[in-house]
Chimera marker file (.cmm) of the C-alpha trace (Angstrom):
<marker_set name="trace">
<marker id="1" x="75.724" y="101.339" z="90.551" r="1" g="1" b="0" radius="0.5"/>
<marker id="2" x="76.123" y="104.438" z="92.718" r="1" g="1" b="0" radius="0.5"/>
<marker id="3" x="76.677" y="107.826" z="91.111" r="1" g="1" b="0" radius="0.5"/>
<marker id="4" x="77.932" y="110.762" z="93.145" r="1" g="1" b="0" radius="0.5"/>
<marker id="5" x="77.386" y="114.362" z="92.123" r="1" g="1" b="0" radius="0.5"/>
<marker id="6" x="78.993" y="117.446" z="93.593" r="1" g="1" b="0" radius="0.5"/>
<marker id="7" x="77.962" y="121.100" z="93.482" r="1" g="1" b="0" radius="0.5"/>
<marker id="8" x="81.481" y="122.126" z="92.429" r="1" g="1" b="0" radius="0.5"/>
<marker id="9" x="84.491" y="120.427" z="90.853" r="1" g="1" b="0" radius="0.5"/>
<marker id="10" x="86.733" y="121.550" z="93.723" r="1" g="1" b="0" radius="0.5"/>
<marker id="11" x="84.587" y="119.654" z="96.227" r="1" g="1" b="0" radius="0.5"/>
<marker id="12" x="84.728" y="116.591" z="93.991" r="1" g="1" b="0" radius="0.5"/>
<marker id="13" x="88.520" y="116.791" z="93.825" r="1" g="1" b="0" radius="0.5"/>
<marker id="14" x="88.792" y="117.178" z="97.601" r="1" g="1" b="0" radius="0.5"/>
<marker id="15" x="86.579" y="114.127" z="98.173" r="1" g="1" b="0" radius="0.5"/>
<marker id="16" x="88.625" y="112.162" z="95.612" r="1" g="1" b="0" radius="0.5"/>
<marker id="17" x="91.859" y="113.102" z="97.378" r="1" g="1" b="0" radius="0.5"/>
<marker id="18" x="90.369" y="112.239" z="100.757" r="1" g="1" b="0" radius="0.5"/>
<marker id="19" x="89.127" y="108.873" z="99.476" r="1" g="1" b="0" radius="0.5"/>
<marker id="20" x="92.547" y="108.013" z="98.069" r="1" g="1" b="0" radius="0.5"/>
<marker id="21" x="94.221" y="109.168" z="101.245" r="1" g="1" b="0" radius="0.5"/>
<marker id="22" x="91.976" y="107.229" z="103.628" r="1" g="1" b="0" radius="0.5"/>
<marker id="23" x="91.656" y="103.996" z="101.639" r="1" g="1" b="0" radius="0.5"/>
<marker id="24" x="93.342" y="101.276" z="103.682" r="1" g="1" b="0" radius="0.5"/>
<marker id="25" x="96.577" y="99.857" z="102.301" r="1" g="1" b="0" radius="0.5"/>
<marker id="26" x="97.165" y="102.508" z="99.628" r="1" g="1" b="0" radius="0.5"/>
<marker id="27" x="100.517" y="100.975" z="98.744" r="1" g="1" b="0" radius="0.5"/>
<marker id="28" x="100.296" y="102.413" z="95.251" r="1" g="1" b="0" radius="0.5"/>
<marker id="29" x="99.548" y="106.022" z="96.186" r="1" g="1" b="0" radius="0.5"/>
<marker id="30" x="103.008" y="107.053" z="95.013" r="1" g="1" b="0" radius="0.5"/>
<marker id="31" x="102.295" y="105.535" z="91.589" r="1" g="1" b="0" radius="0.5"/>
<marker id="32" x="98.982" y="107.385" z="91.512" r="1" g="1" b="0" radius="0.5"/>
<marker id="33" x="100.733" y="110.663" z="92.356" r="1" g="1" b="0" radius="0.5"/>
<marker id="34" x="103.372" y="110.126" z="89.657" r="1" g="1" b="0" radius="0.5"/>
<marker id="35" x="100.730" y="109.352" z="87.038" r="1" g="1" b="0" radius="0.5"/>
<marker id="36" x="98.525" y="112.289" z="88.045" r="1" g="1" b="0" radius="0.5"/>
<marker id="37" x="101.467" y="114.698" z="88.062" r="1" g="1" b="0" radius="0.5"/>
<marker id="38" x="102.638" y="113.411" z="84.687" r="1" g="1" b="0" radius="0.5"/>
<marker id="39" x="99.405" y="114.500" z="83.041" r="1" g="1" b="0" radius="0.5"/>
<marker id="40" x="100.405" y="117.622" z="81.145" r="1" g="1" b="0" radius="0.5"/>
<marker id="41" x="96.952" y="119.189" z="80.805" r="1" g="1" b="0" radius="0.5"/>
<marker id="42" x="96.779" y="120.084" z="84.518" r="1" g="1" b="0" radius="0.5"/>
<marker id="43" x="93.515" y="118.285" z="85.230" r="1" g="1" b="0" radius="0.5"/>
<marker id="44" x="94.899" y="116.688" z="88.404" r="1" g="1" b="0" radius="0.5"/>
<marker id="45" x="96.631" y="119.785" z="89.785" r="1" g="1" b="0" radius="0.5"/>
<marker id="46" x="93.995" y="120.588" z="92.427" r="1" g="1" b="0" radius="0.5"/>
<marker id="47" x="93.705" y="116.897" z="93.377" r="1" g="1" b="0" radius="0.5"/>
<marker id="48" x="97.479" y="116.737" z="93.920" r="1" g="1" b="0" radius="0.5"/>
<marker id="49" x="97.401" y="119.867" z="96.057" r="1" g="1" b="0" radius="0.5"/>
<marker id="50" x="94.672" y="118.383" z="98.213" r="1" g="1" b="0" radius="0.5"/>
<marker id="51" x="96.579" y="115.108" z="98.643" r="1" g="1" b="0" radius="0.5"/>
<marker id="52" x="99.733" y="117.012" z="99.619" r="1" g="1" b="0" radius="0.5"/>
<marker id="53" x="97.743" y="119.185" z="102.016" r="1" g="1" b="0" radius="0.5"/>
<marker id="54" x="96.153" y="116.156" z="103.669" r="1" g="1" b="0" radius="0.5"/>
<marker id="55" x="99.634" y="114.925" z="104.577" r="1" g="1" b="0" radius="0.5"/>
<marker id="56" x="100.089" y="117.990" z="106.806" r="1" g="1" b="0" radius="0.5"/>
<marker id="57" x="99.746" y="117.157" z="110.523" r="1" g="1" b="0" radius="0.5"/>
<marker id="58" x="97.895" y="120.417" z="111.048" r="1" g="1" b="0" radius="0.5"/>
<marker id="59" x="95.233" y="119.535" z="108.459" r="1" g="1" b="0" radius="0.5"/>
<marker id="60" x="95.059" y="115.925" z="109.613" r="1" g="1" b="0" radius="0.5"/>
<marker id="61" x="94.470" y="116.904" z="113.235" r="1" g="1" b="0" radius="0.5"/>
<marker id="62" x="91.299" y="118.787" z="112.365" r="1" g="1" b="0" radius="0.5"/>
<marker id="63" x="89.925" y="116.102" z="110.056" r="1" g="1" b="0" radius="0.5"/>
<marker id="64" x="90.868" y="113.128" z="112.243" r="1" g="1" b="0" radius="0.5"/>
<marker id="65" x="88.300" y="114.271" z="114.793" r="1" g="1" b="0" radius="0.5"/>
<marker id="66" x="85.602" y="113.405" z="112.237" r="1" g="1" b="0" radius="0.5"/>
<marker id="67" x="87.261" y="110.747" z="110.067" r="1" g="1" b="0" radius="0.5"/>
<marker id="68" x="89.530" y="108.829" z="112.425" r="1" g="1" b="0" radius="0.5"/>
<marker id="69" x="93.313" y="108.598" z="112.190" r="1" g="1" b="0" radius="0.5"/>
<marker id="70" x="95.016" y="109.078" z="108.853" r="1" g="1" b="0" radius="0.5"/>
<marker id="71" x="97.231" y="106.155" z="107.748" r="1" g="1" b="0" radius="0.5"/>
<marker id="72" x="100.786" y="107.054" z="108.737" r="1" g="1" b="0" radius="0.5"/>
<marker id="73" x="102.220" y="105.000" z="105.880" r="1" g="1" b="0" radius="0.5"/>
<marker id="74" x="100.189" y="107.007" z="103.354" r="1" g="1" b="0" radius="0.5"/>
<marker id="75" x="101.311" y="110.282" z="104.923" r="1" g="1" b="0" radius="0.5"/>
<marker id="76" x="104.956" y="109.192" z="104.679" r="1" g="1" b="0" radius="0.5"/>
<marker id="77" x="104.587" y="108.083" z="101.049" r="1" g="1" b="0" radius="0.5"/>
<marker id="78" x="102.976" y="111.376" z="100.050" r="1" g="1" b="0" radius="0.5"/>
<marker id="79" x="105.636" y="113.424" z="101.847" r="1" g="1" b="0" radius="0.5"/>
<marker id="80" x="108.390" y="111.347" z="100.209" r="1" g="1" b="0" radius="0.5"/>
<marker id="81" x="106.839" y="111.944" z="96.783" r="1" g="1" b="0" radius="0.5"/>
<marker id="82" x="106.589" y="115.698" z="97.422" r="1" g="1" b="0" radius="0.5"/>
<marker id="83" x="110.248" y="115.833" z="98.512" r="1" g="1" b="0" radius="0.5"/>
<marker id="84" x="111.381" y="113.884" z="95.444" r="1" g="1" b="0" radius="0.5"/>
<marker id="85" x="109.327" y="116.088" z="93.134" r="1" g="1" b="0" radius="0.5"/>
<marker id="86" x="110.683" y="119.312" z="94.673" r="1" g="1" b="0" radius="0.5"/>
<marker id="87" x="114.251" y="118.032" z="94.368" r="1" g="1" b="0" radius="0.5"/>
<marker id="88" x="113.627" y="117.089" z="90.738" r="1" g="1" b="0" radius="0.5"/>
<marker id="89" x="112.123" y="120.494" z="90.018" r="1" g="1" b="0" radius="0.5"/>
<marker id="90" x="115.075" y="122.259" z="91.659" r="1" g="1" b="0" radius="0.5"/>
<marker id="91" x="117.474" y="120.373" z="89.372" r="1" g="1" b="0" radius="0.5"/>
<marker id="92" x="115.392" y="121.490" z="86.374" r="1" g="1" b="0" radius="0.5"/>
<marker id="93" x="115.051" y="125.116" z="87.511" r="1" g="1" b="0" radius="0.5"/>
<marker id="94" x="117.864" y="126.477" z="85.392" r="1" g="1" b="0" radius="0.5"/>
<marker id="95" x="115.561" y="127.670" z="82.613" r="1" g="1" b="0" radius="0.5"/>
<marker id="96" x="112.856" y="130.324" z="83.024" r="1" g="1" b="0" radius="0.5"/>
<marker id="97" x="110.217" y="127.644" z="82.418" r="1" g="1" b="0" radius="0.5"/>
<marker id="98" x="111.793" y="125.433" z="85.084" r="1" g="1" b="0" radius="0.5"/>
<marker id="99" x="111.789" y="128.290" z="87.584" r="1" g="1" b="0" radius="0.5"/>
<marker id="100" x="108.104" y="129.033" z="86.934" r="1" g="1" b="0" radius="0.5"/>
<marker id="101" x="107.233" y="125.347" z="87.243" r="1" g="1" b="0" radius="0.5"/>
<marker id="102" x="109.047" y="125.132" z="90.562" r="1" g="1" b="0" radius="0.5"/>
<marker id="103" x="106.905" y="127.946" z="91.937" r="1" g="1" b="0" radius="0.5"/>
<link id1="1" id2="2" r="1" g="1" b="0" radius="0.2"/>
<link id1="2" id2="3" r="1" g="1" b="0" radius="0.2"/>
<link id1="3" id2="4" r="1" g="1" b="0" radius="0.2"/>
<link id1="4" id2="5" r="1" g="1" b="0" radius="0.2"/>
<link id1="5" id2="6" r="1" g="1" b="0" radius="0.2"/>
<link id1="6" id2="7" r="1" g="1" b="0" radius="0.2"/>
<link id1="7" id2="8" r="1" g="1" b="0" radius="0.2"/>
<link id1="8" id2="9" r="1" g="1" b="0" radius="0.2"/>
<link id1="9" id2="10" r="1" g="1" b="0" radius="0.2"/>
<link id1="10" id2="11" r="1" g="1" b="0" radius="0.2"/>
<link id1="11" id2="12" r="1" g="1" b="0" radius="0.2"/>
<link id1="12" id2="13" r="1" g="1" b="0" radius="0.2"/>
<link id1="13" id2="14" r="1" g="1" b="0" radius="0.2"/>
<link id1="14" id2="15" r="1" g="1" b="0" radius="0.2"/>
<link id1="15" id2="16" r="1" g="1" b="0" radius="0.2"/>
<link id1="16" id2="17" r="1" g="1" b="0" radius="0.2"/>
<link id1="17" id2="18" r="1" g="1" b="0" radius="0.2"/>
<link id1="18" id2="19" r="1" g="1" b="0" radius="0.2"/>
<link id1="19" id2="20" r="1" g="1" b="0" radius="0.2"/>
<link id1="20" id2="21" r="1" g="1" b="0" radius="0.2"/>
<link id1="21" id2="22" r="1" g="1" b="0" radius="0.2"/>
<link id1="22" id2="23" r="1" g="1" b="0" radius="0.2"/>
<link id1="23" id2="24" r="1" g="1" b="0" radius="0.2"/>
<link id1="24" id2="25" r="1" g="1" b="0" radius="0.2"/>
<link id1="25" id2="26" r="1" g="1" b="0" radius="0.2"/>
<link id1="26" id2="27" r="1" g="1" b="0" radius="0.2"/>
<link id1="27" id2="28" r="1" g="1" b="0" radius="0.2"/>
<link id1="28" id2="29" r="1" g="1" b="0" radius="0.2"/>
<link id1="29" id2="30" r="1" g="1" b="0" radius="0.2"/>
<link id1="30" id2="31" r="1" g="1" b="0" radius="0.2"/>
<link id1="31" id2="32" r="1" g="1" b="0" radius="0.2"/>
<link id1="32" id2="33" r="1" g="1" b="0" radius="0.2"/>
<link id1="33" id2="34" r="1" g="1" b="0" radius="0.2"/>
<link id1="34" id2="35" r="1" g="1" b="0" radius="0.2"/>
<link id1="35" id2="36" r="1" g="1" b="0" radius="0.2"/>
<link id1="36" id2="37" r="1" g="1" b="0" radius="0.2"/>
<link id1="37" id2="38" r="1" g="1" b="0" radius="0.2"/>
<link id1="38" id2="39" r="1" g="1" b="0" radius="0.2"/>
<link id1="39" id2="40" r="1" g="1" b="0" radius="0.2"/>
<link id1="40" id2="41" r="1" g="1" b="0" radius="0.2"/>
<link id1="41" id2="42" r="1" g="1" b="0" radius="0.2"/>
<link id1="42" id2="43" r="1" g="1" b="0" radius="0.2"/>
<link id1="43" id2="44" r="1" g="1" b="0" radius="0.2"/>
<link id1="44" id2="45" r="1" g="1" b="0" radius="0.2"/>
<link id1="45" id2="46" r="1" g="1" b="0" radius="0.2"/>
<link id1="46" id2="47" r="1" g="1" b="0" radius="0.2"/>
<link id1="47" id2="48" r="1" g="1" b="0" radius="0.2"/>
<link id1="48" id2="49" r="1" g="1" b="0" radius="0.2"/>
<link id1="49" id2="50" r="1" g="1" b="0" radius="0.2"/>
<link id1="50" id2="51" r="1" g="1" b="0" radius="0.2"/>
<link id1="51" id2="52" r="1" g="1" b="0" radius="0.2"/>
<link id1="52" id2="53" r="1" g="1" b="0" radius="0.2"/>
<link id1="53" id2="54" r="1" g="1" b="0" radius="0.2"/>
<link id1="54" id2="55" r="1" g="1" b="0" radius="0.2"/>
<link id1="55" id2="56" r="1" g="1" b="0" radius="0.2"/>
<link id1="56" id2="57" r="1" g="1" b="0" radius="0.2"/>
<link id1="57" id2="58" r="1" g="1" b="0" radius="0.2"/>
<link id1="58" id2="59" r="1" g="1" b="0" radius="0.2"/>
<link id1="59" id2="60" r="1" g="1" b="0" radius="0.2"/>
<link id1="60" id2="61" r="1" g="1" b="0" radius="0.2"/>
<link id1="61" id2="62" r="1" g="1" b="0" radius="0.2"/>
<link id1="62" id2="63" r="1" g="1" b="0" radius="0.2"/>
<link id1="63" id2="64" r="1" g="1" b="0" radius="0.2"/>
<link id1="64" id2="65" r="1" g="1" b="0" radius="0.2"/>
<link id1="65" id2="66" r="1" g="1" b="0" radius="0.2"/>
<link id1="66" id2="67" r="1" g="1" b="0" radius="0.2"/>
<link id1="67" id2="68" r="1" g="1" b="0" radius="0.2"/>
<link id1="68" id2="69" r="1" g="1" b="0" radius="0.2"/>
<link id1="69" id2="70" r="1" g="1" b="0" radius="0.2"/>
<link id1="70" id2="71" r="1" g="1" b="0" radius="0.2"/>
<link id1="71" id2="72" r="1" g="1" b="0" radius="0.2"/>
<link id1="72" id2="73" r="1" g="1" b="0" radius="0.2"/>
<link id1="73" id2="74" r="1" g="1" b="0" radius="0.2"/>
<link id1="74" id2="75" r="1" g="1" b="0" radius="0.2"/>
<link id1="75" id2="76" r="1" g="1" b="0" radius="0.2"/>
<link id1="76" id2="77" r="1" g="1" b="0" radius="0.2"/>
<link id1="77" id2="78" r="1" g="1" b="0" radius="0.2"/>
<link id1="78" id2="79" r="1" g="1" b="0" radius="0.2"/>
<link id1="79" id2="80" r="1" g="1" b="0" radius="0.2"/>
<link id1="80" id2="81" r="1" g="1" b="0" radius="0.2"/>
<link id1="81" id2="82" r="1" g="1" b="0" radius="0.2"/>
<link id1="82" id2="83" r="1" g="1" b="0" radius="0.2"/>
<link id1="83" id2="84" r="1" g="1" b="0" radius="0.2"/>
<link id1="84" id2="85" r="1" g="1" b="0" radius="0.2"/>
<link id1="85" id2="86" r="1" g="1" b="0" radius="0.2"/>
<link id1="86" id2="87" r="1" g="1" b="0" radius="0.2"/>
<link id1="87" id2="88" r="1" g="1" b="0" radius="0.2"/>
<link id1="88" id2="89" r="1" g="1" b="0" radius="0.2"/>
<link id1="89" id2="90" r="1" g="1" b="0" radius="0.2"/>
<link id1="90" id2="91" r="1" g="1" b="0" radius="0.2"/>
<link id1="91" id2="92" r="1" g="1" b="0" radius="0.2"/>
<link id1="92" id2="93" r="1" g="1" b="0" radius="0.2"/>
<link id1="93" id2="94" r="1" g="1" b="0" radius="0.2"/>
<link id1="94" id2="95" r="1" g="1" b="0" radius="0.2"/>
<link id1="95" id2="96" r="1" g="1" b="0" radius="0.2"/>
<link id1="96" id2="97" r="1" g="1" b="0" radius="0.2"/>
<link id1="97" id2="98" r="1" g="1" b="0" radius="0.2"/>
<link id1="98" id2="99" r="1" g="1" b="0" radius="0.2"/>
<link id1="99" id2="100" r="1" g="1" b="0" radius="0.2"/>
<link id1="100" id2="101" r="1" g="1" b="0" radius="0.2"/>
<link id1="101" id2="102" r="1" g="1" b="0" radius="0.2"/>
<link id1="102" id2="103" r="1" g="1" b="0" radius="0.2"/>
</marker_set>
């Protein structure tokens, strides 16, 4: 069995996001995002930010030089999830807590 170690947790989370993003046929990435975002202790917050950032054409352009093209279907699924989550947060932004969470 292979064990990977990283000098910093942030690097580990970036590599995890990249692996999920680049894995062929990630049909369940939306489910993964929903589950990770539903974790209330915040342990997946940086991972989610990296996944969302990888869906940016600007970020993808730089990385595709080294990693090959990013799966368009994955990009679309991530962007759809982000849009749905923002819309849901806007609906819940009436309270002070909801407004802070939206930010």
